[in-house]
C-alpha positions, -999 to 999 in steps of 0.1 A, spaced: -655 -22 354 -658 -34 318 -650 2 306 -618 2 326 -608 -31 313 -615 -20 277 -594 11 282 -567 -10 298 -566 -34 268 -568 -7 243 -536 9 259 -519 -24 257 -527 -29 221 -517 8 214 -482 2 230 -478 -32 216 -484 -17 180 -459 11 187 -434 -13 200 -438 -36 170 -437 -8 146 -405 6 160 -389 -29 161 -399 -36 125 -386 -2 113 -353 -8 132 -348 -43 117 -356 -30 81 -331 -2 85 -304 -26 100 -310 -51 72 -308 -24 46 -276 -12 60 -260 -47 61 -271 -54 26 -256 -21 12 -224 -29 32 -221 -62 16 -228 -48 -20 -200 -22 -15 -176 -48 -3 -183 -69 -36 -182 -39 -60 -148 -23 -64 -153 16 -65 -117 23 -78 -120 4 -110 -120 35 -131 -89 48 -114 -68 21 -131 -73 38 -164 -59 70 -150 -23 79 -158 0 75 -128 26 98 -118 61 90 -134 81 107 -107 79 109 -69 79 139 -48 111 147 -30 109 171 -1 146 174 2 157 207 21 189 208 -1 169 206 -33 174 243 -40 211 239 -40 209 208 -63 187 227 -88 209 257 -88 239 236 -96 221 221 -125 201 250 -140 217 281 -124 203 308 -103 167 318 -114 135 333 -102 118 298 -101 144 288 -75 142 320 -53 121 303 -28 130 270 -10 106 241 -10 104 245 27 88 278 28 55 283 45 24 298 30 26 329 52 62 338 39 82 326 69 112 304 61 115 269 76 135 269 108 171 258 105 165 231 131 138 215 110 163 214 79 189 200 102 166 173 114 156 165 79 192 162 68 201 140 97 172 115 93 176 113 54 214 108 57 209 82 83 184 62 63 207 64 32 237 52 51 216 22 64 205 15 29 241 16 16 251 -7 46 224 -31 37 237 -34 1 276 -35 8 280 -47 44 288 -80 59 260 -104 67 257 -92 103 258 -56 91 231 -61 66 207 -79 89 212 -51 115 208 -24 89 176 -40 77 163 -42 112 170 -5 119 152 4 86 122 -17 94 119 0 127 118 35 112 85 52 118 93 89 115 98 89 77 73 105 54 57 91 24 82 104 -1 111 91 22 97 55 20 92 58 -18 127 73 -24 144 46 -4 121 18 -18 136 27 -53 171 20 -41 162 -14 -25 179 -44 -41 163 -78 -40 179 -90 -7 171 -59 10 135 -59 -1 131 -96 10 146 -87 44 122 -58 49 93 -80 39 103 -107 64 106 -81 93 80 -82 120 75 -45 121 77 -30 86 57 -3 69 40 -12 37 52 20 21 87 4 17 72 -14 -12 61 3 -44 29 -6 -61 32 -28 -91 29 -10 -125 -5 -13 -141 -4 -34 -173 -31 -31 -198 -18 -64 -214 -34 -96 -204 -22 -130 -214 -44 -158 -228 -48 -188 -203 -25 -210 -224 2 -184 -226 -2 -177 -189 3 -214 -180 35 -214 -202 49 -182 -184 41 -198 -150 58 -230 -160 89 -210 -172 89 -190 -139 90 -222 -119 116 -238 -139 138 -207 -135 138 -211 -98 163 -239 -100 163 -277 -100 149 -291 -67 133 -325 -61 101 -309 -48 99 -285 -77 105 -313 -102 78 -334 -87 53 -305 -87 61 -297 -123 57 -334 -134 24 -337 -115 7 -304 -126 22 -299 -160 24 -335 -171 0 -327 -201 15 -293 -209 24 -305 -244 -13 -303 -253 -13 -265 -248 17 -256 -267 33 -222 -268 4 -203 -283 
């Protein structure tokens, strides 16, 4: 009887040790994963990419690009193939070219209407532009370069708008000193125009600005 109880308790201890070991290892792996995830979120891995030279031009996949280049540079071997050719040598179907021309011309007409139309037409054009979801990356960047200030603000205030409408800000190596930065910020707020709220904010936050100077 005692031998059976001893064997029973030994099995309980054995299974308990296995369960505790497995649980401890799982908790250790989970804590390691969570700690690594937190460290990766704190450290930016793309810091070195800021020093790389960025592209000065955007890629335009225009089906009519060959005709434009021939008009500028003339006929040549480098333009013997259109940008729409596939790798296996087959030419892009005419329907695909037609669809690209249609969607590009439609987007350009909406952009022109957003610049020169009436208030109602501009609001409608901006709403249609923000609802476009079939454009490619180069389409968004090409149209974003043609946006004026009012069109950009209208797109930013739209409920459904792709972030690719807005170009990334240029990377600047120049950094301002704190005093110079405060001076530039004050000039920016003053340039917004006279307003009681703005004047109250400037008087409250920049009341001792004379201590910094323009340096």
